[in-house]
Backbone as ProteinMPNN parsed JSONL, in Angstrom:
{"seq_chain_A": "MYNSFDIAKAFVSFAKSENKGVDTMKLLKLTYIAHGYYLGFFGKPLFESQVEAWKYGPVIPELYHVIKRFGTGNVDKELLDLYAEHPISEKDLKFLKAVWNFYKNHTGLALSSKTHEKDTPWDKTYTSSRSRKVIENALIETYYKHLINVKGEHVGQN", "coords_chain_A": {"N_chain_A": [[-33.177, 26.02, -70.48], [-33.958, 24.509, -73.521], [-33.058, 21.479, -75.47], [-32.258, 20.68, -78.883], [-33.57, 18.345, -79.519], [-35.771, 18.333, -77.834], [-37.399, 20.318, -78.889], [-37.8, 19.406, -81.585], [-39.134, 16.999, -80.997], [-41.551, 18.002, -80.085], [-42.718, 19.054, -82.434], [-42.984, 16.602, -83.931], [-44.887, 15.406, -82.322], [-46.986, 17.139, -82.533], [-47.487, 16.694, -85.415], [-48.153, 14.008, -85.383], [-50.441, 14.011, -83.813], [-52.194, 14.936, -85.666], [-52.348, 12.9, -87.436], [-50.259, 13.088, -89.22], [-46.962, 13.1, -90.695], [-43.469, 13.752, -90.173], [-40.708, 14.502, -92.199], [-37.199, 14.122, -92.337], [-35.79, 16.47, -93.375], [-37.778, 18.561, -93.256], [-38.361, 18.498, -90.363], [-35.854, 19.327, -89.45], [-35.676, 21.931, -90.499], [-37.983, 23.056, -89.569], [-37.297, 23.115, -86.791], [-35.153, 24.774, -86.798], [-36.238, 27.219, -87.791], [-38.176, 27.787, -85.828], [-36.404, 28.358, -83.716], [-35.279, 30.628, -84.731], [-37.473, 32.487, -84.826], [-38.006, 32.502, -82.119], [-35.806, 33.757, -81.009], [-36.106, 36.11, -82.348], [-38.426, 37.116, -81.312], [-38.245, 36.952, -78.441], [-35.564, 37.4, -77.803], [-33.783, 35.57, -76.919], [-32.3, 32.336, -76.967], [-34.068, 29.493, -78.229], [-33.172, 26.911, -77.981], [-30.187, 25.204, -76.82], [-28.289, 24.118, -78.628], [-25.924, 24.362, -81.344], [-26.184, 26.066, -84.522], [-25.255, 25.392, -87.733], [-23.839, 26.488, -90.846], [-24.37, 24.597, -93.653], [-23.789, 23.051, -96.76], [-26.381, 22.653, -97.886], [-27.938, 24.173, -96.386], [-29.086, 25.79, -93.294], [-28.174, 23.743, -90.434], [-28.729, 21.791, -87.619], [-26.402, 20.182, -86.111], [-26.305, 18.104, -84.043], [-28.924, 17.103, -83.914], [-29.375, 16.429, -86.56], [-27.596, 14.363, -87.018], [-28.702, 12.27, -85.558], [-31.282, 11.964, -86.66], [-31.058, 11.484, -89.349], [-31.008, 8.996, -90.137], [-33.569, 8.356, -91.043], [-33.952, 9.321, -93.462], [-35.816, 10.18, -96.205], [-38.129, 9.485, -95.115], [-40.592, 9.467, -92.355], [-39.808, 10.868, -89.183], [-39.33, 9.208, -86.248], [-40.998, 9.496, -83.208], [-40.432, 8.152, -80.906], [-37.675, 7.811, -81.004], [-36.728, 10.308, -80.616], [-37.593, 10.661, -78.051], [-35.506, 9.367, -76.616], [-33.564, 11.351, -76.544], [-34.434, 13.783, -75.867], [-34.68, 16.066, -73.194], [-35.981, 17.894, -71.517], [-39.042, 18.941, -70.262], [-41.423, 20.879, -72.108], [-42.523, 24.115, -71.536], [-45.959, 25.492, -71.026], [-46.41, 27.853, -72.291], [-44.281, 27.956, -74.207], [-44.872, 25.771, -75.701], [-47.283, 26.527, -76.745], [-46.264, 28.658, -78.395], [-44.648, 27.093, -80.152], [-46.658, 25.566, -81.287], [-47.952, 27.419, -82.822], [-46.086, 28.033, -84.629], [-45.943, 25.634, -85.866], [-48.528, 25.443, -86.939], [-48.45, 27.421, -88.803], [-46.504, 26.609, -90.71], [-46.964, 23.851, -91.206], [-47.998, 22.849, -93.613], [-46.073, 23.134, -95.474], [-43.6, 21.707, -97.466], [-40.507, 19.949, -96.633], [-38.577, 20.69, -98.516], [-39.586, 23.2, -99.479], [-39.416, 24.686, -97.181], [-36.64, 24.603, -96.781], [-35.791, 25.976, -99.022], [-36.712, 28.583, -98.104], [-34.883, 29.117, -96.09], [-32.539, 29.546, -97.633], [-32.666, 31.863, -99.015], [-31.705, 35.089, -100.22], [-29.589, 37.077, -98.238], [-30.308, 35.824, -95.821], [-29.478, 34.309, -92.549], [-28.11, 32.002, -93.149], [-27.134, 32.504, -95.719], [-25.482, 34.587, -95.312], [-23.424, 33.476, -93.932], [-22.528, 30.996, -94.953], [-19.894, 29.486, -96.814], [-18.312, 28.324, -99.838], [-16.315, 26.659, -99.243], [-15.205, 23.579, -97.786], [-15.445, 23.659, -95.04], [-17.618, 23.954, -92.161], [-19.503, 26.465, -90.856], [-20.415, 28.023, -87.841], [-23.585, 29.424, -87.355], [-24.198, 32.388, -86.055], [-26.124, 33.148, -83.109], [-26.789, 35.769, -82.738], [-26.907, 36.891, -85.344], [-28.932, 35.294, -86.405], [-31.077, 36.161, -84.797], [-31.268, 38.884, -85.441], [-31.976, 38.669, -88.182], [-34.531, 37.433, -87.898], [-35.994, 39.25, -86.336], [-36.169, 41.347, -88.094], [-37.892, 40.044, -89.986], [-40.152, 39.863, -88.535], [-40.7, 42.547, -87.745], [-40.479, 44.316, -89.94], [-41.516, 42.801, -92.193], [-43.731, 41.922, -91.208], [-44.318, 39.341, -90.312], [-45.788, 37.389, -88.158], [-45.592, 34.92, -86.925], [-45.929, 32.531, -84.393], [-46.175, 34.253, -82.188], [-46.78, 35.049, -78.837]], "CA_chain_A": [[-33.2, 26.063, -71.771], [-34.161, 23.255, -74.143], [-32.182, 21.118, -76.464], [-32.967, 20.623, -80.194], [-34.54, 17.258, -79.473], [-36.983, 18.691, -77.157], [-38.23, 21.058, -79.918], [-38.226, 18.402, -82.665], [-40.111, 16.161, -80.404], [-42.904, 18.73, -79.973], [-43.125, 19.091, -83.852], [-43.308, 15.345, -84.351], [-46.006, 15.137, -81.548], [-48.025, 17.839, -83.262], [-47.911, 15.99, -86.625], [-48.771, 12.733, -84.998], [-51.873, 14.335, -83.393], [-52.975, 15.273, -86.811], [-52.22, 11.856, -88.444], [-49.256, 13.37, -90.297], [-45.613, 12.698, -90.37], [-42.468, 14.891, -90.551], [-39.541, 13.916, -92.695], [-35.915, 14.678, -91.753], [-35.555, 17.856, -93.802], [-38.782, 19.295, -92.667], [-38.026, 18.565, -89.036], [-34.638, 20.202, -89.177], [-35.944, 23.359, -90.871], [-39.021, 23.674, -88.6], [-36.616, 23.431, -85.588], [-34.331, 25.9, -86.937], [-37.027, 28.425, -87.925], [-38.706, 28.074, -84.546], [-35.336, 28.912, -82.897], [-35.093, 31.948, -85.255], [-38.434, 33.365, -84.368], [-37.952, 32.637, -80.722], [-34.726, 34.783, -80.87], [-36.733, 37.357, -82.836], [-39.648, 37.655, -80.4], [-37.846, 37.048, -77.124], [-34.147, 37.875, -77.631], [-33.028, 34.526, -76.216], [-32.257, 31.184, -77.822], [-34.965, 28.518, -77.905], [-32.367, 25.742, -77.554], [-28.702, 25.422, -76.66], [-27.537, 23.5, -79.693], [-25.453, 25.212, -82.306], [-26.625, 25.821, -85.877], [-24.174, 25.47, -88.666], [-24.147, 26.609, -92.364], [-23.894, 23.535, -94.411], [-24.024, 23.309, -98.234], [-27.876, 22.508, -98.096], [-28.735, 25.09, -95.615], [-28.691, 25.696, -91.818], [-28.313, 22.486, -89.907], [-28.398, 21.599, -86.208], [-25.581, 18.905, -86.244], [-26.652, 17.018, -83.127], [-30.202, 16.624, -84.355], [-29.223, 15.788, -87.972], [-26.835, 12.99, -86.965], [-29.619, 11.222, -84.972], [-32.477, 11.71, -87.461], [-30.58, 11.264, -90.73], [-31.271, 7.537, -90.632], [-34.958, 8.266, -91.554], [-33.852, 9.737, -95.013], [-36.939, 10.961, -96.661], [-39.305, 9.001, -94.274], [-41.073, 10.25, -91.212], [-39.008, 10.674, -88.086], [-40.064, 8.479, -85.183], [-41.044, 10.235, -81.949], [-39.817, 7.353, -79.87], [-36.264, 7.932, -81.004], [-36.546, 11.55, -80.101], [-37.682, 10.538, -76.608], [-34.299, 9.049, -75.98], [-32.545, 12.4, -76.448], [-35.153, 14.879, -75.22], [-34.219, 16.232, -71.827], [-36.662, 18.934, -70.757], [-40.392, 19.215, -70.681], [-41.611, 22.248, -72.722], [-43.594, 25.017, -70.843], [-47.129, 25.639, -71.839], [-46.144, 29.097, -73.071], [-43.4, 27.652, -75.26], [-45.672, 24.835, -76.487], [-48.132, 27.467, -77.572], [-45.421, 29.246, -79.476], [-44.297, 25.973, -81.199], [-47.839, 25.159, -82.055], [-48.234, 28.53, -83.754], [-45.049, 27.8, -85.756], [-46.341, 24.392, -86.609], [-49.778, 25.696, -87.784], [-48.111, 28.261, -89.883], [-45.616, 25.916, -91.676], [-47.095, 22.421, -91.403], [-48.386, 22.361, -94.941], [-44.897, 23.339, -96.363], [-42.584, 20.59, -97.521], [-39.096, 20.169, -96.19], [-37.845, 21.456, -99.608], [-40.017, 24.567, -99.448], [-38.813, 25.321, -95.91], [-35.269, 24.712, -97.021], [-35.661, 27.154, -99.93], [-36.872, 29.859, -97.409], [-33.701, 29.367, -95.442], [-31.597, 29.704, -98.639], [-32.908, 33.121, -99.666], [-30.553, 35.965, -100.151], [-29.481, 37.878, -96.93], [-30.679, 34.947, -94.605], [-28.271, 34.019, -91.758], [-27.284, 31.014, -93.789], [-26.499, 33.14, -96.919], [-24.356, 35.426, -94.867], [-22.362, 32.678, -93.198], [-22.033, 29.928, -95.778], [-18.944, 29.74, -97.855], [-18.315, 27.204, -100.544], [-15.34, 25.761, -98.675], [-15.791, 22.389, -97.091], [-15.62, 23.896, -93.611], [-18.937, 24.345, -91.732], [-19.382, 27.478, -89.909], [-21.557, 28.232, -86.88], [-24.374, 30.624, -87.65], [-24.315, 32.916, -84.737], [-27.41, 33.553, -82.732], [-27.02, 37.285, -82.968], [-27.299, 36.979, -86.798], [-30.36, 34.743, -86.582], [-31.933, 37.087, -84.065], [-31.392, 40.19, -86.3], [-32.828, 38.398, -89.27], [-35.997, 37.162, -87.556], [-36.56, 40.469, -85.838], [-36.529, 42.006, -89.397], [-39.108, 39.471, -90.604], [-41.35, 40.215, -87.64], [-40.947, 43.903, -87.521], [-40.489, 44.868, -91.335], [-42.375, 42.125, -93.189], [-44.958, 41.62, -90.424], [-44.53, 37.98, -90.072], [-46.138, 37.255, -86.7], [-45.633, 33.431, -86.603], [-45.581, 32.176, -83.036], [-46.223, 35.262, -81.257], [-47.68, 34.704, -77.818]], "C_chain_A": [[-33.321, 24.602, -72.433], [-33.053, 22.713, -74.955], [-32.977, 20.928, -77.835], [-33.831, 19.412, -80.265], [-35.759, 17.539, -78.813], [-37.932, 19.386, -78.106], [-38.679, 20.087, -80.996], [-39.257, 17.447, -82.247], [-41.545, 16.724, -80.439], [-43.409, 18.697, -81.415], [-43.717, 17.782, -84.239], [-44.674, 14.939, -83.65], [-47.203, 15.875, -82.25], [-48.593, 17.071, -84.684], [-48.608, 14.738, -86.275], [-50.172, 12.905, -84.566], [-52.76, 14.661, -84.479], [-52.942, 14.245, -87.966], [-51.273, 12.156, -89.619], [-47.948, 12.911, -89.853], [-44.779, 13.969, -90.621], [-41.248, 14.247, -91.009], [-38.318, 14.656, -92.066], [-35.694, 16.106, -92.151], [-36.574, 18.809, -93.191], [-38.576, 19.533, -91.232], [-36.837, 19.425, -88.683], [-34.953, 21.633, -89.48], [-37.033, 23.826, -89.918], [-38.281, 23.986, -87.159], [-35.781, 24.675, -85.549], [-35.193, 27.249, -86.988], [-37.863, 28.684, -86.613], [-37.673, 28.737, -83.652], [-35.13, 30.37, -83.415], [-36.164, 32.882, -84.784], [-38.479, 33.546, -82.935], [-36.901, 33.781, -80.299], [-35.392, 36.092, -81.219], [-37.739, 37.99, -81.84], [-39.05, 37.896, -78.971], [-36.463, 37.39, -76.744], [-33.41, 36.85, -76.86], [-33.245, 33.221, -76.941], [-33.491, 30.153, -77.263], [-34.246, 27.144, -77.434], [-30.854, 26.11, -77.547], [-27.768, 25.063, -77.76], [-27.035, 24.586, -80.719], [-26.062, 25.015, -83.6], [-25.464, 26.2, -86.777], [-24.558, 25.757, -90.083], [-23.549, 25.475, -92.973], [-24.301, 23.969, -95.896], [-25.527, 23.426, -98.489], [-28.577, 23.278, -97.172], [-28.365, 25.115, -94.054], [-29.045, 24.315, -91.283], [-27.984, 22.537, -88.43], [-27.743, 20.195, -86.129], [-26.136, 17.737, -85.344], [-27.817, 16.419, -83.565], [-30.113, 15.849, -85.667], [-28.662, 14.48, -87.802], [-27.642, 11.931, -86.329], [-30.773, 10.896, -85.88], [-32.241, 11.335, -88.849], [-30.963, 9.887, -91.11], [-32.723, 7.387, -91.108], [-34.92, 8.731, -92.988], [-35.062, 10.566, -95.34], [-38.286, 10.504, -95.875], [-39.594, 9.873, -93.093], [-40.146, 9.887, -90.105], [-39.957, 10.099, -86.995], [-39.832, 9.228, -83.799], [-40.318, 9.525, -80.8], [-38.291, 7.495, -79.832], [-35.939, 9.36, -80.387], [-36.6, 11.563, -78.497], [-36.391, 10.141, -75.848], [-33.262, 10.175, -75.851], [-33.233, 13.692, -75.839], [-34.977, 14.88, -73.668], [-35.127, 16.941, -70.997], [-38.042, 19.045, -71.245], [-40.562, 20.718, -71.133], [-42.75, 22.942, -71.882], [-44.822, 25.117, -71.682], [-47.012, 26.854, -72.725], [-45.354, 28.788, -74.384], [-44.124, 26.631, -76.23], [-46.666, 25.684, -77.343], [-47.489, 28.109, -78.721], [-44.997, 28.322, -80.564], [-45.509, 25.542, -81.959], [-48.164, 26.136, -83.014], [-47.306, 28.347, -84.928], [-45.539, 26.705, -86.566], [-47.587, 24.635, -87.585], [-49.411, 26.597, -88.884], [-47.403, 27.542, -91.059], [-46.046, 24.43, -91.894], [-47.439, 21.955, -92.717], [-47.191, 22.649, -95.882], [-44.094, 21.999, -96.272], [-41.218, 21.013, -96.974], [-38.358, 21.054, -97.251], [-38.302, 22.935, -99.724], [-39.353, 25.285, -98.28], [-37.199, 25.469, -96.175], [-34.975, 25.848, -98.051], [-35.809, 28.455, -99.154], [-35.479, 30.181, -96.65], [-32.413, 29.654, -96.263], [-31.657, 31.1, -99.211], [-31.748, 34.077, -99.384], [-30.775, 36.841, -98.768], [-30.032, 37.066, -95.719], [-29.444, 34.716, -93.851], [-27.334, 32.941, -92.506], [-26.477, 31.591, -95.044], [-25.366, 33.958, -96.521], [-23.274, 34.7, -94.144], [-21.795, 31.642, -94.075], [-20.866, 30.307, -96.78], [-18.794, 28.285, -98.646], [-17.187, 26.161, -100.289], [-15.999, 24.675, -97.973], [-15.994, 22.601, -95.661], [-17.037, 24.299, -93.342], [-18.708, 25.323, -90.636], [-20.611, 27.73, -89.085], [-22.171, 29.527, -87.392], [-24.666, 31.276, -86.24], [-25.725, 33.421, -84.39], [-27.756, 34.931, -82.883], [-27.512, 37.553, -84.446], [-28.726, 36.416, -86.988], [-31.34, 35.651, -85.988], [-32.255, 38.273, -84.936], [-32.202, 39.914, -87.444], [-34.267, 38.231, -88.97], [-36.653, 38.309, -86.999], [-37.081, 41.282, -87.081], [-37.735, 41.35, -89.932], [-40.276, 39.83, -89.81], [-41.68, 41.67, -87.771], [-41.209, 44.701, -88.893], [-41.507, 44.154, -92.214], [-43.642, 41.812, -92.445], [-45.341, 40.13, -90.238], [-44.644, 37.6, -88.557], [-46.296, 35.671, -86.225], [-45.147, 33.271, -85.177], [-45.652, 33.112, -81.959], [-47.156, 34.925, -80.137], [-48.351, 36.027, -77.272]], "O_chain_A": [[-32.806, 23.63, -71.881], [-32.09, 23.454, -75.154], [-34.205, 21.016, -77.869], [-34.793, 19.425, -81.033], [-36.79, 16.997, -79.211], [-39.126, 19.087, -78.133], [-39.875, 19.987, -81.267], [-40.159, 17.101, -83.01], [-42.532, 16.06, -80.754], [-44.56, 18.296, -81.582], [-44.808, 17.747, -84.807], [-45.498, 14.249, -84.25], [-48.256, 15.291, -82.505], [-49.776, 16.899, -84.977], [-49.637, 14.442, -86.883], [-51.032, 12.082, -84.881], [-53.978, 14.679, -84.303], [-53.328, 14.473, -89.113], [-51.39, 11.654, -90.737], [-47.803, 12.38, -88.752], [-45.216, 14.998, -91.136], [-40.714, 13.439, -90.249], [-38.452, 15.664, -91.373], [-35.418, 16.921, -91.271], [-36.165, 19.827, -92.633], [-38.601, 20.695, -90.828], [-36.857, 20.166, -87.7], [-34.508, 22.507, -88.736], [-36.971, 24.978, -89.49], [-38.614, 24.953, -86.475], [-35.682, 25.445, -84.593], [-34.882, 28.232, -86.314], [-38.205, 29.844, -86.384], [-38.039, 29.623, -82.879], [-34.836, 31.256, -82.612], [-35.842, 33.994, -84.366], [-38.923, 34.594, -82.465], [-37.13, 34.584, -79.395], [-35.27, 37.074, -80.487], [-37.819, 39.2, -81.623], [-39.324, 38.933, -78.367], [-36.156, 37.642, -75.579], [-32.454, 37.204, -76.17], [-34.325, 33.022, -77.496], [-33.788, 30.059, -76.072], [-34.757, 26.407, -76.59], [-30.371, 27.084, -78.126], [-26.651, 25.567, -77.866], [-27.697, 25.607, -80.902], [-26.477, 23.889, -83.876], [-24.795, 27.213, -86.575], [-25.604, 25.263, -90.503], [-22.333, 25.302, -92.884], [-24.964, 24.966, -96.183], [-25.912, 24.279, -99.288], [-29.795, 23.123, -97.09], [-27.394, 24.479, -93.645], [-30.092, 23.767, -91.628], [-27.063, 23.246, -88.022], [-28.431, 19.175, -86.085], [-26.384, 16.618, -85.793], [-27.819, 15.19, -83.631], [-30.696, 14.778, -85.836], [-29.169, 13.514, -88.374], [-27.332, 10.754, -86.514], [-31.233, 9.755, -85.925], [-33.171, 10.882, -89.515], [-31.221, 9.61, -92.282], [-33.064, 6.295, -91.563], [-35.905, 8.498, -93.687], [-35.26, 11.615, -94.726], [-39.353, 11.101, -96.015], [-38.932, 10.885, -92.858], [-39.705, 8.741, -90.031], [-41.131, 10.444, -86.864], [-38.719, 9.512, -83.356], [-39.717, 10.125, -79.909], [-37.675, 7.327, -78.78], [-34.927, 9.507, -79.702], [-35.877, 12.26, -77.786], [-36.184, 10.483, -74.684], [-32.241, 10.027, -75.179], [-32.528, 14.575, -75.35], [-35.106, 13.863, -72.985], [-35.133, 16.683, -69.794], [-38.282, 19.218, -72.44], [-39.932, 21.635, -70.605], [-43.788, 22.342, -71.601], [-44.788, 24.872, -72.888], [-47.51, 26.833, -73.85], [-45.687, 29.263, -75.469], [-43.946, 26.696, -77.446], [-46.792, 25.484, -78.551], [-48.002, 28.142, -79.839], [-44.975, 28.681, -81.741], [-45.425, 25.189, -83.135], [-48.665, 25.747, -84.068], [-47.706, 28.492, -86.083], [-45.571, 26.774, -87.794], [-47.679, 24.172, -88.721], [-50.078, 26.531, -89.916], [-47.664, 27.826, -92.228], [-45.46, 23.803, -92.777], [-47.231, 20.779, -93.015], [-47.346, 22.393, -97.076], [-43.957, 21.338, -95.243], [-40.855, 22.185, -96.875], [-37.643, 22.0, -96.921], [-37.493, 23.81, -100.032], [-38.8, 26.375, -98.43], [-36.602, 26.458, -95.749], [-33.991, 26.575, -97.91], [-35.099, 29.405, -99.484], [-35.023, 31.323, -96.603], [-31.36, 29.957, -95.704], [-30.699, 31.491, -99.879], [-30.952, 33.896, -98.463], [-31.868, 37.201, -98.329], [-30.197, 37.658, -94.653], [-28.371, 34.898, -94.425], [-26.104, 32.974, -92.49], [-25.346, 31.199, -95.329], [-24.375, 34.063, -97.245], [-22.271, 35.31, -93.775], [-20.595, 31.392, -93.962], [-20.919, 31.328, -97.466], [-19.135, 27.237, -98.097], [-17.075, 25.093, -100.891], [-17.166, 24.758, -97.592], [-16.678, 21.788, -95.04], [-17.65, 24.936, -94.198], [-17.939, 25.14, -89.692], [-21.731, 27.655, -89.589], [-21.519, 30.499, -87.775], [-25.329, 30.676, -85.394], [-26.418, 34.019, -85.213], [-28.912, 35.27, -83.135], [-28.419, 38.351, -84.683], [-29.576, 37.014, -87.649], [-32.374, 35.917, -86.6], [-33.423, 38.61, -85.131], [-33.067, 40.722, -87.781], [-35.136, 38.78, -89.649], [-37.871, 38.4, -87.155], [-38.198, 41.796, -87.112], [-38.631, 42.086, -90.345], [-41.34, 40.089, -90.372], [-42.855, 42.013, -87.9], [-42.038, 45.609, -88.946], [-42.283, 44.808, -92.912], [-44.612, 41.437, -93.105], [-46.499, 39.762, -90.043], [-43.647, 37.525, -87.838], [-47.022, 35.311, -85.298], [-44.102, 33.796, -84.795], [-45.215, 32.802, -80.85], [-48.285, 34.528, -80.426], [-49.183, 35.968, -76.366]]}, "name": "protein", "num_of_chains": 1, "seq": "MYNSFDIAKAFVSFAKSENKGVDTMKLLKLTYIAHGYYLGFFGKPLFESQVEAWKYGPVIPELYHVIKRFGTGNVDKELLDLYAEHPISEKDLKFLKAVWNFYKNHTGLALSSKTHEKDTPWDKTYTSSRSRKVIENALIETYYKHLINVKGEHVGQN"}
């Protein structure tokens, strides 16, 4: 299984190959959304890191705390190299590339809005208290299976 840095690094690499950048918010949301679709399609997590419900949406804390230094600027792939641990299989790279192609023209703010919609895993988990709660993979999986099966969103399908 991958860590969140492995996945984030793939997205930054895709962006770089297209002479684009990825800011902190967009990278966090892309990584989360890819995890959701992976759970929805394959019934297993894309990465081992926990996702938490924070005030501004679902966050992967370990990834956030490393990349937050970039603020609204583009995240540097070389920094992610320090934390990435696993090479991504060709099958999973194909999956991630499909997610990238579907969402690459969305801003971080637009992706954040998608993760805040009513009945999303974040919406069902977040409370206004200061405590941050883990968004369970089972909840994420159910939501993304619904997107795939009911709404016909076939992002990332191999």
